[in-house]
C-alpha positions in Angstrom: 42.5 -129.9 140.3 43.3 -126.8 142.8 44.4 -123.2 141.6 47.7 -124.5 141.1 47.2 -127.2 138.9 44.3 -125.1 137.2 46.6 -122.6 135.8 49.3 -125.0 135.1 47.0 -127.0 132.6 46.2 -123.1 131.2 49.9 -122.4 130.7 51.0 -125.9 129.6 48.2 -127.8 128.1 47.0 -125.2 125.6 48.1 -123.5 123.0 50.0 -120.4 124.3 51.4 -117.7 122.7 53.3 -116.3 125.7 55.2 -119.4 126.3 55.5 -120.6 122.3 55.1 -118.0 120.3 54.1 -118.1 117.4 53.9 -121.7 117.6 50.9 -120.6 120.2 48.9 -117.9 118.2 45.8 -118.5 116.4 44.8 -116.3 113.7 41.1 -116.7 113.4 38.2 -116.1 115.7 36.1 -119.0 114.3 36.7 -120.9 117.8 36.7 -117.6 120.1 33.1 -116.9 118.3 32.1 -120.5 119.3 33.1 -120.0 123.0 31.3 -117.1 123.4 28.3 -118.8 122.0 28.6 -121.4 124.3 28.7 -119.0 127.3 25.8 -116.7 125.8 28.1 -114.0 124.6 28.2 -112.4 128.3 30.2 -108.9 126.6 26.9 -108.0 125.7 25.5 -107.6 128.9 28.1 -104.4 129.4 29.5 -101.9 127.7 33.2 -101.8 126.7 36.2 -99.3 126.1 38.6 -101.3 123.5 42.4 -100.7 123.8 44.9 -101.5 121.5 48.6 -100.5 120.5 52.0 -101.4 120.5 53.1 -99.2 124.0 51.7 -97.6 126.7 48.0 -100.2 126.0 48.7 -101.2 130.1 49.1 -97.5 131.5 46.2 -96.3 129.4 43.6 -98.9 130.2 44.6 -98.9 134.0 44.0 -95.2 134.3 40.6 -95.1 132.2 39.7 -98.0 134.5 40.6 -95.7 137.4 38.8 -92.9 136.4 35.6 -94.6 135.3 35.8 -96.1 139.2 36.2 -92.6 140.7 33.4 -91.4 138.5 30.9 -94.4 140.3 30.9 -97.1 138.1 31.7 -100.9 138.9 34.2 -101.3 135.9 35.9 -104.6 134.7 39.6 -104.5 133.4 41.2 -106.9 131.2 44.5 -107.2 130.7 48.0 -109.2 129.9 49.9 -110.8 130.1 50.2 -111.1 134.2 53.4 -110.3 136.2 52.6 -112.9 139.3 49.6 -114.3 139.2 47.1 -115.6 135.9 44.3 -113.6 138.0 45.9 -109.8 137.7 44.3 -110.0 134.4 41.0 -109.8 135.3 39.9 -107.0 137.6 36.3 -105.9 139.0 37.3 -102.4 140.8 40.8 -103.3 141.1 40.2 -106.6 142.5 41.5 -109.8 141.2 38.9 -112.9 140.0 39.0 -114.8 142.9 41.5 -118.3 142.4 38.1 -120.5 143.2 36.2 -118.9 140.3 39.1 -119.3 137.8 39.4 -122.6 139.4 35.7 -123.6 138.8 35.3 -122.0 135.2 38.1 -124.5 133.6 36.9 -127.4 135.5 33.3 -127.0 133.9 34.7 -126.0 130.9 37.6 -128.1 130.3 36.3 -130.8 128.1 34.4 -128.1 126.0 37.7 -126.0 125.1 39.4 -129.2 124.4 36.8 -130.4 122.4 37.6 -126.8 120.0 41.3 -126.7 120.4 40.8 -123.3 122.4 44.2 -121.5 123.0 45.1 -120.1 126.6 44.1 -116.6 125.5 40.6 -117.1 124.0 39.9 -119.4 127.3 41.3 -116.2 129.6 39.5 -113.7 127.1 36.0 -116.2 127.6 36.4 -116.1 131.5 37.3 -112.4 131.7 33.9 -111.7 129.5 31.7 -114.0 131.8 32.8 -113.1 135.0 32.1 -109.5 134.1 29.0 -110.3 133.0 28.4 -112.7 136.5 29.9 -109.6 138.5 27.4 -107.0 136.5 29.8 -104.6 135.7 28.7 -101.6 134.1 31.4 -101.0 132.0 34.3 -103.0 131.2 38.1 -101.7 129.9 39.3 -104.4 127.4 43.0 -104.3 126.2 44.0 -106.4 123.3 46.1 -108.8 123.6 48.1 -109.1 119.9 47.7 -107.4 117.3 44.1 -105.9 117.1 41.7 -107.7 113.9 42.2 -110.9 115.4 42.6 -110.7 118.6 40.4 -113.2 120.7 38.4 -109.4 122.6 37.8 -108.1 119.4 34.1 -109.8 119.1 33.1 -107.0 121.5 31.7 -103.7 119.7 32.7 -101.0 122.1 31.0 -97.5 123.1 34.8 -96.4 122.5 38.0 -97.7 120.6 41.9 -96.6 121.6 44.9 -97.1 119.4 48.0 -95.8 121.2 50.5 -95.7 118.9 52.2 -98.8 116.5 55.5 -99.5 116.5 57.8 -102.4 115.7 57.2 -105.4 117.3 55.4 -108.8 117.0 56.5 -108.8 113.3 56.5 -112.5 112.5 52.8 -112.5 113.2 51.7 -108.8 112.4 53.8 -107.5 109.5 57.4 -106.4 108.5 56.1 -102.8 108.4 54.4 -100.3 110.7 51.4 -100.1 108.1 51.3 -103.8 108.2 51.1 -103.2 112.0 49.0 -100.6 111.8 46.2 -102.4 109.5 46.3 -104.9 112.5 45.8 -103.0 115.0 43.4 -100.9 113.5 40.9 -103.6 113.1 39.5 -102.8 116.3 37.7 -99.8 114.7 34.1 -100.6 114.3 30.9 -98.9 112.4 30.3 -96.0 113.6 32.3 -96.5 117.2 34.4 -93.5 117.9 38.4 -93.9 118.0 41.2 -92.0 119.8 44.4 -92.3 118.1 47.6 -91.7 120.6 50.0 -91.3 118.4 50.6 -91.6 114.3 53.8 -91.5 111.9 53.5 -90.5 108.5 53.1 -94.2 107.6 50.3 -94.9 109.5 47.8 -92.2 109.5 46.6 -92.6 106.4 45.8 -96.1 107.3 43.5 -94.9 110.4 42.2 -92.3 108.7 40.7 -94.7 105.5 39.5 -97.2 107.8 38.1 -94.8 109.9 36.5 -93.1 107.2 34.9 -96.4 105.5 33.5 -97.3 109.2 31.8 -94.1 109.8 34.1 -93.8 112.8 34.5 -90.2 113.9 38.4 -90.1 114.7 40.6 -88.1 117.7 44.3 -87.6 117.2 45.5 -86.9 120.9 48.8 -85.8 119.2 46.8 -82.4 117.9 45.1 -82.2 121.4 46.5 -79.2 123.5 45.0 -80.4 127.0 48.2 -81.2 128.5 49.5 -77.7 128.3 53.3 -78.9 130.5 54.3 -82.1 132.1 57.5 -82.1 134.5 58.9 -84.8 136.5 58.7 -84.6 140.4 62.0 -84.3 141.9 61.5 -87.2 144.1 60.8 -89.3 141.8 57.1 -89.5 142.8 55.1 -89.0 139.8 55.1 -86.9 137.1 53.1 -82.8 137.5 50.7 -81.9 134.6 49.4 -78.5 134.3 46.1 -78.6 131.8 44.0 -76.5 129.8 40.7 -77.5 131.3 41.3 -79.8 133.9 44.1 -77.4 136.2 46.9 -79.0 137.7 47.4 -82.4 139.1 49.8 -84.9 140.2 50.1 -88.3 138.1 51.4 -90.8 139.8 53.0 -93.4 137.5 56.5 -91.8 136.6 58.9 -92.3 133.3 58.2 -89.8 130.9 57.0 -92.1 128.6 53.3 -91.3 130.7 53.4 -87.9 129.2 52.4 -89.5 125.9 49.6 -91.9 127.5 48.3 -89.0 129.8 47.5 -86.7 126.3 45.6 -90.3 125.1 43.9 -91.0 128.4 42.7 -87.4 128.6 41.3 -87.8 125.2 39.3 -90.3 125.9 37.9 -89.8 128.8 37.1 -85.7 127.1 35.2 -88.5 124.3 33.6 -90.3 126.8 32.1 -87.0 128.7 31.1 -85.8 125.4 29.2 -89.2 125.5 27.6 -88.6 128.6 29.6 -91.5 130.4 31.9 -89.5 132.7 29.1 -86.8 133.7 25.4 -85.9 133.0 24.2 -86.1 129.6 22.8 -82.3 129.9 26.4 -81.5 130.1 27.9 -83.3 127.9 30.9 -80.8 126.3 31.9 -79.5 129.8 34.2 -82.1 131.2 35.8 -79.8 133.2 33.2 -80.8 136.2 34.6 -84.1 136.6 38.6 -82.5 137.2 38.3 -83.7 140.8 37.9 -87.3 139.4 40.8 -87.1 136.9 42.8 -86.0 139.3 41.8 -88.7 142.1 42.7 -91.3 139.4 45.6 -90.3 138.0 46.9 -90.1 141.6 45.6 -93.3 142.7 45.8 -95.3 139.8 48.1 -98.2 141.1 46.4 -98.7 144.4 42.8 -98.3 142.6 43.8 -101.0 139.8 46.8 -102.8 140.8 49.0 -102.0 137.8 52.9 -103.1 138.5 56.3 -102.9 136.4 56.0 -99.2 134.7 58.8 -97.3 135.9 58.2 -98.9 139.6 60.3 -98.3 142.4 61.0 -100.7 144.7 63.7 -99.6 147.1 66.2 -96.5 147.4 70.0 -96.5 148.8 70.2 -97.8 145.9 67.4 -97.1 143.6 65.9 -99.7 142.3 63.4 -99.3 139.1 61.8 -101.9 137.3 59.6 -101.5 133.9 58.8 -103.3 130.9 60.4 -102.6 127.9 60.9 -104.7 125.1 60.5 -103.4 121.9 62.1 -99.9 120.3 59.7 -97.9 120.6 59.8 -98.3 124.4 63.4 -98.0 124.6 63.8 -94.7 122.8 61.9 -93.3 126.0 63.5 -95.3 128.6 67.1 -94.5 127.1 66.8 -91.0 127.5 65.1 -91.3 131.0 68.1 -93.2 132.1 70.8 -91.4 130.0 69.3 -88.4 132.0 69.9 -89.9 135.6 72.1 -87.8 138.0 74.4 -89.7 140.9 76.0 -92.6 140.8 76.6 -95.5 138.2 73.8 -97.0 136.4 72.8 -100.6 136.5 70.9 -102.6 134.1 69.3 -105.9 134.7 68.4 -107.4 131.4 66.6 -109.8 129.7 64.6 -110.8 126.5 62.4 -113.3 124.5 64.0 -114.2 121.0 60.8 -113.2 118.9 62.0 -109.1 119.7 64.2 -106.8 118.0 67.5 -107.2 120.1 69.5 -105.2 117.4 66.8 -102.4 117.6 66.7 -102.4 121.4 70.0 -102.5 122.5 71.6 -99.7 119.3 69.2 -97.4 122.4 71.0 -98.7 125.4 72.6 -96.5 127.5 76.8 -97.1 126.8 77.4 -95.8 130.4 75.7 -98.7 132.6 77.4 -102.1 133.6 74.9 -104.6 132.7 73.7 -107.7 134.2 72.4 -109.9 131.4 70.0 -112.8 132.0 67.0 -114.1 131.0 63.4 -115.2 132.2 62.7 -118.9 132.9 60.5 -119.4 129.5 61.3 -121.5 126.4 61.0 -118.2 124.4 64.4 -116.7 126.5 67.2 -115.4 124.5 70.1 -116.9 126.4 72.0 -114.7 128.3 75.3 -115.3 126.8 73.5 -114.1 123.1 72.5 -111.2 124.5 75.9 -110.6 125.7 77.8 -110.8 122.3 74.9 -108.9 120.8 75.5 -106.3 123.8 79.3 -106.4 122.8 78.5 -105.1 119.1 76.8 -101.9 120.5 79.3 -101.5 123.6 77.4 -102.9 126.3 79.2 -104.4 128.6 78.9 -106.8 131.6 78.1 -110.3 132.5 75.7 -113.2 132.5 73.7 -115.0 134.8 71.5 -117.9 133.9 68.3 -116.3 136.5 67.0 -112.9 136.7 67.1 -113.1 140.9 70.9 -113.7 140.7 71.2 -111.3 138.6 69.5 -108.7 140.6 71.4 -110.1 143.8 74.6 -109.3 142.1 74.0 -106.1 141.0 72.5 -105.0 144.6 76.0 -106.3 146.1 78.2 -104.1 143.5 76.0 -100.8 143.9 76.7 -97.9 146.1 73.6 -96.2 148.1 73.5 -93.4 145.6 73.4 -96.1 142.7 70.8 -96.2 140.3 69.8 -100.2 139.3 67.3 -100.4 136.3 65.6 -104.2 136.0 63.5 -104.3 132.9 63.1 -105.7 129.3 60.3 -108.4 128.8 57.7 -108.6 130.8 59.1 -111.8 132.0 62.2 -110.7 133.4 60.0 -108.0 135.4 57.7 -111.0 136.9 60.6 -112.9 138.0 61.9 -110.2 139.5 58.3 -109.1 140.9 58.4 -112.5 142.6 62.0 -113.3 143.7 63.7 -109.9 144.6 63.9 -110.3 147.8 
């Protein structure tokens, strides 16, 4: 098989939640543990940071990886889903795993995978761990795929666990309440391992506290940390300007008001790593101020250093085109505020979702002053654009239907004036197809 055929086998011949939804999810670590044993437990050969959460874990993972890179580590980064190419999921110092490595890994292991009945995500996770081991990384930032407790990545013992937040998402698998979902995400808390919690709710904090206490894990709540003194969007839309208590002033490259909460979580995690001696000399564990240049460089260059895409990403101007992944109500609580605050011309929104998302919860939050271009990504899980339009009408969202993301976007571009604003988002798959076909 060549690389394209290898990816086709991975996507279509294995159980795959991203394509199949709930039927592609396996609520067990048994096969992952067998797969890990088959490869000699590669994750034990490097240190890990484990990151879970409903929103923000991608931005947090990439920025922490960038900080570690600037500090001189060789850093593995495992995230999901990819947007354009499968190998985006597995990176070392920002560089994707080679297509040849992917091809050879699958070719050599295919019979074993089939005999075990491994899922797509189990295979991808095993590939990441082995690649990081083969690459002799010092440390790897590992993003949970779904939930935490039974996620394939949860065979690791990290040096630090991070849970960004909890919201209602993937309820058909993780549970119908934030308490149930918090229990799943808190499953990454390990015995004696420090944990940073980004945001809590009255319903979730007791769960985190109880599990941290049960596991004798020191817990830090980023929402109580006063490191970020103020944060202001740059007038040219190029980032966010932060004033901090100990790191001075710096610019964050990632835009979107939700990045402010992510930054609090990132800085808390960085402080925890510094206290453990991972970001500075052990003799200066309490004085993480010495790495302020490294932190500033990482925040300013995170996309170039790690390949992060799709987070309030400006694609063009005149008209301004932004893409962002916002696939649950928690994300749209922030996105809607930012879109409603835009000044200038008409707002156009190219929007699509997959069928297992909270469409009512999302659409109840979306701006009513926009022209909508309802569409669907090319996945069997996609919600038909006609259904989106009907749902939208119930919330005063007006627009037409388009069968592909490309057609919806091109229609929006033709309709927009130079001072208008076009937002492309919703599902990861919408942003992925936009990035592939926007020209």
